[in-house]
Structure formats: structure tokens, C-alpha cells
KEKE-3310 file (N, C-alpha, C; in steps of 0.2 Angstrom, whole numbers, plus 5000, padded with zeros to 4 digits):
npx = (4884:4891:4885:4892:4905:4907:4908:4922:4930:4929:4938:4949:4954:4957:4965:4977:4977:4981:4992:5001:5001:4995:4982:4981:4988:4978:4966:4967:4967:4952:4945:4946:4942:4930:4922:4924:4932:4942:4960:4969:4960:4957:4969:4972:4960:4963:4975:4967:4959:4968:4977:4970:4964:4978:4981:4972:4974:4986:4986:4981:4993:5003:4997:5001:5016:5021:5028:5042:5046:5056:5062:5051:5050:5060:5062:5051:5054:5064:5057:5050:5054:5053:5040:5034:5041:5037:5022:5022:5028:5018:5007:5013:5011:5000:4984:4982:4996:5002:4993:4999:5011:5008:5004:5016:5023:5015:5016:5030:5028:5021:5029:5040:5032:5030:5041:5043:5036:5039:5053:5067:5066:5054:5046:5053:5049:5037:5035:5046:5050:5046:5058:5066:5078:5094:5095:5100:5106:5114:5105:5092:5089:5088:5079:5067:5068:5063:5051:5042:5044:5034:5023:5019:5018:5011:4998:4999:5000:5012:5014:5016:5027:5034:5034:5041:5054:5058:5060:5069:5079:5082:5081:5068:5058:5045:5031:5036:5039:5026:5018:5027:5026:5013:5016:5024:5017:5002:5008:5015:5005:4998:5004:5006:4994:4989:4998:4994:4981:4985:4990:4978:4971:4955:4941:4929:4918:4908:4909:4921:4921:4913:4921:4932:4928:4922:4935:4940:4936:4938:4952:4954:4948:4958:4970:4969:4966:4979:4989:4986:4982:4993:5006:5013:5003:4994:5000:5006:4994:4988:5000:4995:4984:4987:4994:4986:4978:4986:4991:4977:4975:4988:4983:4973:4977:4987:4979:4966:4965:4965:4960:4943:4939:4948:4965)
npy = (4991:5001:4998:4987:4993:4997:4988:4982:4994:4998:4987:4988:5000:4997:4988:4998:5007:4999:4992:5000:5001:4989:4992:4994:4984:4976:4982:4985:4969:4968:4980:4976:4961:4961:4973:4975:4984:4992:4987:4997:5007:5004:5004:5018:5021:5015:5024:5034:5031:5023:5034:5042:5033:5033:5046:5047:5040:5041:5052:5048:5041:5050:5059:5051:5050:5042:5045:5046:5060:5065:5055:5051:5062:5062:5051:5052:5062:5055:5047:5053:5052:5040:5037:5044:5037:5025:5028:5027:5017:5008:5012:5006:4992:4976:4973:4961:4956:4967:4963:4951:4953:4962:4951:4944:4952:4954:4941:4943:4952:4947:4938:4946:4953:4942:4939:4948:4952:4942:4947:4952:4968:4968:4963:4969:4983:4982:4984:4995:5012:5023:5029:5038:5031:5037:5044:5033:5037:5032:5022:5028:5033:5023:5015:5025:5026:5016:5014:5024:5019:5008:5013:5022:5012:5002:5007:5010:5012:5006:5003:4988:4985:4996:4997:4985:4987:4999:4994:4983:4987:5001:5002:5004:5005:4993:5000:5013:5012:5007:5021:5030:5024:5025:5041:5041:5034:5040:5053:5048:5043:5053:5060:5051:5050:5061:5062:5051:5055:5066:5058:5055:5046:5039:5039:5028:5039:5037:5024:5023:5035:5029:5020:5025:5033:5023:5019:5027:5028:5014:5015:5026:5018:5009:5015:5018:5005:4999:5001:4991:4979:4964:4964:4955:4942:4949:4954:4943:4938:4945:4944:4930:4931:4941:4934:4923:4928:4931:4920:4918:4926:4923:4910:4914:4923:4914:4902:4906:4915:4929:4946:4951:4956:4959:4959)
npz = (4963:4971:4983:4986:4987:4999:5010:5008:5005:5017:5025:5019:5025:5037:5036:5032:5042:5052:5048:5042:5028:5013:5010:4997:4990:4990:4985:4971:4964:4969:4964:4953:4950:4958:4959:4943:4937:4923:4922:4921:4926:4938:4944:4946:4953:4966:4970:4975:4984:4993:4996:5003:5013:5020:5023:5033:5042:5046:5055:5067:5069:5070:5082:5092:5091:5084:5070:5060:5053:5046:5040:5032:5023:5015:5008:5001:4991:4985:4979:4969:4955:4951:4952:4940:4931:4933:4930:4916:4910:4915:4905:4894:4894:4894:4900:4906:4909:4918:4928:4931:4935:4947:4954:4957:4964:4975:4981:4983:4992:5004:5008:5015:5023:5031:5037:5044:5054:5064:5066:5076:5080:5076:5086:5097:5095:5099:5111:5116:5119:5107:5096:5084:5073:5067:5050:5037:5024:5013:5008:5006:4995:4984:4990:4990:4977:4972:4980:4974:4960:4959:4964:4953:4943:4947:4953:4967:4985:4993:5004:5011:5008:5012:5026:5031:5024:5033:5045:5044:5035:5039:5051:5059:5073:5075:5075:5073:5063:5056:5058:5050:5038:5032:5032:5020:5011:5009:5004:4992:4985:4982:4975:4964:4960:4954:4945:4935:4933:4924:4916:4907:4913:4918:4930:4939:4948:4957:4962:4967:4976:4985:4990:4995:5005:5013:5018:5025:5036:5039:5043:5052:5061:5062:5067:5077:5082:5081:5092:5101:5097:5096:5084:5079:5076:5070:5059:5052:5049:5040:5030:5027:5019:5009:5002:4997:4990:4979:4975:4968:4958:4950:4945:4937:4929:4922:4918:4915:4907:4913:4919:4919:4902:4897:4889)
capx = (4892:4891:4883:4896:4912:4908:4911:4927:4932:4932:4943:4956:4954:4957:4974:4979:4978:4985:4998:5003:4999:4993:4976:4982:4989:4972:4962:4967:4961:4946:4943:4947:4938:4925:4920:4921:4935:4948:4964:4973:4958:4957:4976:4971:4956:4967:4978:4964:4956:4974:4979:4964:4965:4984:4981:4965:4978:4993:4984:4983:5000:5005:4998:5006:5022:5024:5030:5048:5045:5063:5063:5046:5052:5067:5061:5045:5055:5067:5052:5047:5057:5052:5032:5032:5043:5032:5017:5025:5029:5012:5002:5014:5010:4994:4982:4984:5005:4999:4991:5004:5016:5004:5002:5022:5024:5012:5021:5036:5027:5018:5037:5044:5027:5029:5048:5044:5033:5043:5058:5069:5065:5047:5046:5055:5046:5029:5036:5050:5047:5048:5064:5068:5086:5098:5095:5105:5107:5114:5099:5087:5088:5087:5073:5064:5065:5058:5043:5041:5041:5029:5017:5017:5017:5003:4994:4999:5007:5019:5016:5017:5036:5039:5035:5048:5060:5059:5061:5076:5085:5082:5081:5064:5053:5039:5025:5038:5037:5020:5017:5029:5024:5008:5015:5025:5011:5000:5012:5016:4998:4994:5008:5004:4986:4990:5003:4990:4977:4990:4992:4973:4967:4948:4937:4922:4918:4904:4911:4929:4919:4910:4926:4936:4924:4923:4941:4944:4931:4942:4959:4952:4947:4964:4974:4966:4968:4986:4992:4982:4983:4997:5007:5014:4999:4990:5004:5006:4989:4987:5002:4991:4979:4991:4998:4979:4974:4991:4989:4972:4977:4992:4981:4968:4982:4990:4975:4959:4965:4966:4956:4939:4938:4958:4971)
capy = (4991:5007:4996:4981:4996:4999:4983:4982:4999:4997:4982:4991:5006:4992:4986:5003:5011:4994:4991:5004:4999:4985:4993:4994:4976:4972:4986:4985:4963:4970:4984:4973:4957:4961:4978:4976:4990:4989:4987:5003:5012:5003:5007:5024:5023:5011:5028:5038:5026:5022:5041:5045:5030:5034:5053:5048:5035:5044:5059:5045:5038:5057:5059:5044:5050:5036:5045:5048:5064:5067:5048:5049:5068:5061:5044:5053:5066:5050:5043:5057:5050:5033:5037:5046:5031:5018:5026:5027:5010:5007:5011:5001:4985:4976:4973:4955:4957:4971:4959:4947:4957:4962:4945:4941:4957:4952:4936:4945:4957:4942:4935:4951:4955:4937:4940:4955:4951:4938:4948:4954:4973:4970:4961:4974:4988:4983:4988:5000:5018:5026:5035:5040:5032:5043:5044:5031:5041:5028:5018:5031:5037:5017:5013:5029:5025:5009:5014:5028:5013:5004:5017:5023:5006:4998:5011:5006:5016:5003:5002:4982:4985:5000:4994:4978:4991:5003:4989:4980:4992:5007:5002:5008:5000:4991:5006:5020:5011:5008:5028:5034:5021:5030:5047:5040:5033:5047:5057:5046:5041:5059:5062:5046:5049:5067:5058:5045:5060:5069:5053:5054:5040:5039:5036:5028:5043:5035:5017:5026:5039:5025:5014:5031:5035:5016:5018:5032:5025:5008:5019:5029:5013:5004:5018:5015:4997:4997:5003:4987:4974:4961:4966:4948:4939:4955:4956:4937:4935:4950:4940:4925:4934:4942:4926:4919:4934:4932:4915:4917:4932:4920:4907:4918:4926:4911:4898:4908:4922:4936:4948:4951:4961:4963:4953)
capz = (4963:4976:4988:4987:4988:5006:5015:5006:5008:5028:5025:5015:5028:5044:5034:5030:5048:5057:5044:5039:5021:5014:5008:4991:4987:4988:4981:4964:4963:4972:4960:4945:4949:4962:4955:4937:4933:4919:4924:4923:4928:4945:4947:4947:4959:4971:4972:4978:4991:4999:4999:5008:5020:5023:5025:5038:5048:5051:5060:5074:5074:5073:5089:5098:5090:5079:5062:5058:5048:5041:5034:5028:5020:5012:5006:4999:4988:4982:4974:4963:4947:4949:4951:4934:4926:4933:4925:4908:4909:4915:4899:4888:4893:4893:4908:4909:4910:4923:4936:4932:4937:4953:4958:4959:4968:4981:4985:4988:4999:5009:5012:5018:5028:5037:5042:5046:5059:5068:5067:5084:5081:5076:5093:5104:5095:5102:5118:5117:5116:5100:5096:5076:5072:5061:5043:5033:5018:5006:5006:5005:4986:4980:4993:4987:4970:4971:4979:4966:4954:4963:4964:4947:4937:4949:4956:4974:4990:4992:5012:5012:5005:5015:5030:5030:5023:5036:5050:5043:5032:5043:5059:5063:5077:5071:5077:5071:5054:5054:5057:5044:5031:5031:5028:5015:5007:5009:5000:4984:4982:4981:4968:4958:4956:4949:4938:4932:4930:4919:4909:4905:4916:4920:4937:4940:4954:4962:4966:4971:4981:4991:4993:4999:5012:5018:5019:5028:5040:5043:5043:5059:5068:5062:5069:5084:5087:5081:5097:5105:5094:5094:5079:5075:5074:5064:5052:5048:5046:5034:5025:5022:5014:5002:4998:4995:4984:4973:4972:4963:4952:4945:4940:4934:4922:4919:4915:4915:4903:4916:4922:4914:4898:4896:4886)
cpx = (4893:4891:4891:4902:4912:4911:4921:4931:4934:4937:4949:4958:4959:4965:4978:4982:4982:4990:5003:5004:4994:4985:4977:4983:4982:4966:4962:4963:4955:4944:4940:4940:4931:4920:4921:4926:4939:4954:4968:4968:4958:4964:4975:4968:4960:4972:4976:4961:4963:4976:4975:4964:4971:4984:4977:4971:4982:4992:4985:4990:5004:5004:5001:5012:5026:5026:5036:5047:5051:5062:5059:5046:5056:5065:5055:5048:5060:5065:5049:5048:5054:5044:5031:5035:5041:5024:5018:5024:5022:5006:5006:5014:5001:4991:4981:4992:5003:4998:4996:5011:5014:5006:5010:5025:5019:5015:5026:5034:5025:5025:5039:5040:5029:5036:5048:5042:5036:5052:5062:5066:5057:5044:5048:5052:5039:5030:5041:5048:5050:5053:5067:5076:5088:5096:5100:5106:5109:5109:5093:5086:5086:5080:5067:5060:5061:5051:5040:5037:5035:5020:5014:5015:5012:5000:4995:5006:5013:5019:5018:5024:5039:5040:5040:5054:5062:5063:5067:5081:5087:5082:5076:5061:5047:5033:5028:5038:5030:5017:5020:5029:5018:5007:5018:5018:5006:5002:5014:5010:4995:4997:5007:4998:4986:4993:4998:4983:4980:4990:4985:4969:4959:4948:4931:4920:4912:4905:4918:4926:4918:4916:4931:4933:4923:4931:4944:4939:4935:4948:4958:4952:4955:4972:4973:4969:4974:4991:4990:4982:4992:5003:5009:5008:4994:4993:5004:4999:4988:4994:5000:4987:4980:4991:4992:4978:4980:4991:4984:4974:4982:4988:4974:4971:4986:4986:4969:4958:4965:4962:4949:4939:4946:4961:4977)
cpy = (4998:5004:4990:4986:4997:4994:4983:4987:4997:4992:4985:4995:5002:4992:4992:5005:5005:4993:4994:5005:4993:4984:4991:4988:4974:4976:4985:4977:4967:4974:4980:4967:4956:4966:4979:4981:4988:4991:4993:5011:5010:5004:5015:5026:5020:5017:5033:5035:5026:5028:5043:5040:5033:5042:5052:5045:5037:5050:5055:5042:5045:5058:5057:5046:5044:5039:5047:5053:5064:5060:5048:5056:5066:5055:5046:5058:5061:5048:5047:5055:5044:5033:5039:5042:5026:5019:5027:5021:5005:5007:5009:4994:4983:4974:4967:4954:4961:4966:4953:4948:4960:4958:4943:4946:4955:4947:4938:4950:4952:4940:4939:4951:4949:4936:4943:4954:4946:4940:4951:4961:4973:4968:4966:4980:4989:4984:4992:5006:5019:5031:5033:5038:5037:5041:5040:5031:5038:5024:5022:5031:5028:5013:5017:5028:5019:5010:5017:5023:5010:5007:5019:5017:5003:5002:5009:5010:5013:5002:4996:4982:4989:4999:4988:4983:4994:5000:4987:4984:4998:5009:5005:5002:4999:4998:5009:5018:5011:5017:5030:5030:5024:5038:5046:5039:5037:5051:5056:5044:5047:5061:5058:5046:5055:5065:5055:5051:5064:5064:5052:5049:5043:5036:5035:5032:5039:5029:5022:5030:5035:5020:5018:5032:5029:5016:5022:5030:5020:5013:5021:5024:5008:5007:5016:5008:4994:4998:4995:4979:4970:4962:4960:4945:4945:4953:4948:4933:4938:4945:4935:4926:4936:4935:4922:4923:4932:4926:4915:4921:4926:4912:4907:4920:4919:4905:4900:4915:4928:4938:4949:4957:4962:4957:4955)
cpz = (4968:4981:4992:4989:4995:5011:5013:5005:5015:5028:5024:5022:5033:5043:5035:5037:5052:5056:5044:5032:5020:5009:4997:4985:4986:4985:4975:4962:4965:4967:4954:4945:4954:4959:4949:4934:4928:4922:4926:4926:4936:4948:4950:4953:4965:4974:4976:4984:4998:5001:5005:5016:5024:5027:5032:5044:5050:5055:5067:5075:5075:5080:5095:5097:5088:5074:5064:5053:5044:5037:5031:5022:5015:5007:4999:4991:4982:4977:4970:4955:4945:4948:4942:4929:4927:4928:4918:4905:4909:4909:4894:4889:4894:4903:4912:4911:4918:4930:4937:4937:4946:4956:4960:4965:4975:4985:4988:4993:5007:5012:5017:5024:5035:5041:5045:5054:5065:5068:5075:5084:5079:5084:5098:5101:5096:5108:5120:5115:5111:5099:5088:5076:5067:5053:5041:5026:5012:5005:5004:4997:4984:4984:4991:4981:4968:4972:4976:4963:4954:4963:4957:4941:4941:4952:4965:4979:4992:5001:5014:5012:5012:5022:5035:5029:5026:5042:5049:5039:5036:5048:5063:5068:5073:5071:5074:5062:5051:5052:5051:5039:5030:5027:5022:5010:5004:5002:4992:4982:4979:4974:4962:4955:4952:4943:4935:4930:4924:4912:4906:4908:4918:4927:4936:4946:4959:4967:4971:4975:4988:4993:4998:5005:5016:5021:5022:5036:5044:5045:5051:5065:5066:5066:5076:5086:5084:5087:5103:5103:5093:5085:5075:5072:5069:5057:5049:5046:5038:5027:5023:5017:5008:4998:4995:4988:4979:4970:4966:4958:4948:4942:4937:4927:4920:4913:4913:4910:4904:4918:4918:4909:4896:4891:4887)
residu = (UNK:UNK:UNK:UNK:UNK:UNK:UNK:UNK:UNK:UNK:UNK:UNK:UNK:UNK:UNK:UNK:UNK:UNK:UNK:UNK:UNK:UNK:UNK:UNK:UNK:UNK:UNK:UNK:UNK:UNK:UNK:UNK:UNK:UNK:UNK:UNK:UNK:UNK:UNK:UNK:UNK:UNK:UNK:UNK:UNK:UNK:UNK:UNK:UNK:UNK:UNK:UNK:UNK:UNK:UNK:UNK:UNK:UNK:UNK:UNK:UNK:UNK:UNK:UNK:UNK:UNK:UNK:UNK:UNK:UNK:UNK:UNK:UNK:UNK:UNK:UNK:UNK:UNK:UNK:UNK:UNK:UNK:UNK:UNK:UNK:UNK:UNK:UNK:UNK:UNK:UNK:UNK:UNK:UNK:UNK:UNK:UNK:UNK:UNK:UNK:UNK:UNK:UNK:UNK:UNK:UNK:UNK:UNK:UNK:UNK:UNK:UNK:UNK:UNK:UNK:UNK:UNK:UNK:UNK:UNK:UNK:UNK:UNK:UNK:UNK:UNK:UNK:UNK:UNK:UNK:UNK:UNK:UNK:UNK:UNK:UNK:UNK:UNK:UNK:UNK:UNK:UNK:UNK:UNK:UNK:UNK:UNK:UNK:UNK:UNK:UNK:UNK:UNK:UNK:UNK:UNK:UNK:UNK:UNK:UNK:UNK:UNK:UNK:UNK:UNK:UNK:UNK:UNK:UNK:UNK:UNK:UNK:UNK:UNK:UNK:UNK:UNK:UNK:UNK:UNK:UNK:UNK:UNK:UNK:UNK:UNK:UNK:UNK:UNK:UNK:UNK:UNK:UNK:UNK:UNK:UNK:UNK:UNK:UNK:UNK:UNK:UNK:UNK:UNK:UNK:UNK:UNK:UNK:UNK:UNK:UNK:UNK:UNK:UNK:UNK:UNK:UNK:UNK:UNK:UNK:UNK:UNK:UNK:UNK:UNK:UNK:UNK:UNK:UNK:UNK:UNK:UNK:UNK:UNK:UNK:UNK:UNK:UNK:UNK:UNK:UNK:UNK:UNK:UNK:UNK:UNK:UNK:UNK:UNK:UNK:UNK:UNK:UNK:UNK:UNK:UNK:UNK:UNK:UNK:UNK:UNK:UNK:UNK)
# end
């Protein structure tokens, strides 16, 4: 299982580094279906992996001036109550129901990512010099609370939803949204991990460590590639991957009894 975790972690890191998120939405299904971890344990391990990948990737984006730090700080603070509430809620439902919710969220994310890729701001963000817009404070508390709830409930950083939100609701250019998302994902994932461990969650340390190390390597490469690959093509391709995984999860939960070993 440790060797199998290496290529998976590399792929997750590439997604995190290039797109500002997305690694966690694939990490949980891979941990459950490919590496055989229980759902609750997988959500905790996902937070370790994605936090490490995001922390690594954000440095490359920060050096290039692609992080709006004020937006990242305010959204992270707004996410704190949601992280605690999401962790408590995830303890109260079955693994099968948790994966069903995850699959539905993945489909929503795929649609949001696809639409963002074709948006006028996303296209402009590939060419324009990055300039952080003013904070839109009325939207920040609601956005942050939603991010926190997802982080605690499903063990995800939420970058696949943060990026479209930053672009469409808070008016960030696409490349700024990617870097800023990584800063938010890193902070919320670390806080979410502490909350999960405080709730008594366990980790498969060897598998998590292998996945994390490979994710860091992938995030470094992804942060470099982010400035070179056409974002529309890359983002839409990732949206299709997410849709495919979500479809499999829905079939599994609905017709095949859900993830192995859960009810």
C-alpha cells in the first residue's frame, strides 16, 4: 500500500499546485477505494496530505506575487466555526452516507470548475497583471463558513470550490485565485486536522507519510507549471476527472453497497 500511495500522491500534488485545490476531492476516494482505508480515517489522512501539498505550493505562488493575503486571512478566520461543526457532524453519520454526500459535492464542484474555466475573468486572469481587488466583506463570512464546514465534514481543503468562489464572487483573476486558494487550503486543512485528531481520529502513518511526501513533490512541480499551462484546458480536464470519479462513487453507494467495509 505504501508503494501504491506514491504515484497517487504525486498526482494529487500536481492538482493542488496547478489548480489551487482539487487534491482533496480525489484523495478521499483514493484512500478509501484504492488504499482500503475506513472513510473517517481517510478524511483525516486527506487533511494531512492536502495541507502539506498546499503549504508547499503556496510558496511558489507567493514568490510570483499570486497570493492575496488579506483575502486568505479573513476567509480562514471565518471558516473556524464551520470546521468544528463539520467535524462533529461527520461523526454522527455512516461512512456510506458520507461518501454519498462527497459524490454529490464532487458533481457540484465539477460544474463550478467547468464554468470558471470558460469565464471571462478566468481568461483575462491568464494575461493580466495580478492585482488584488478590495475585500467584499458581506460575502466573506458566508464563504468562509461554508469552506470550514466542508473541511470538517468531508476532510477536504475545499480549494476546488474556493477557486471558483474567489473568481466569480470576489473578483480575483484566475492566477490570483489559485495562489490565494492554496493559502486558505493550507490554513483550514491544518486546523481541520487538529480538530479531527482532537476528536480521536486515527491515521495509518506509513501510508499517509508516503502519500504526503509524493504530494509535496507534485505540488512543487505544479506550482511551476501553473504559470505555463493554459488554465482553461487544464481546469476543464480536471472537471471531467472529478465528474467521472463522482459518477463511480454514486453507483457504488447506490447500487454496490458503498465503500468496502462500511454501512
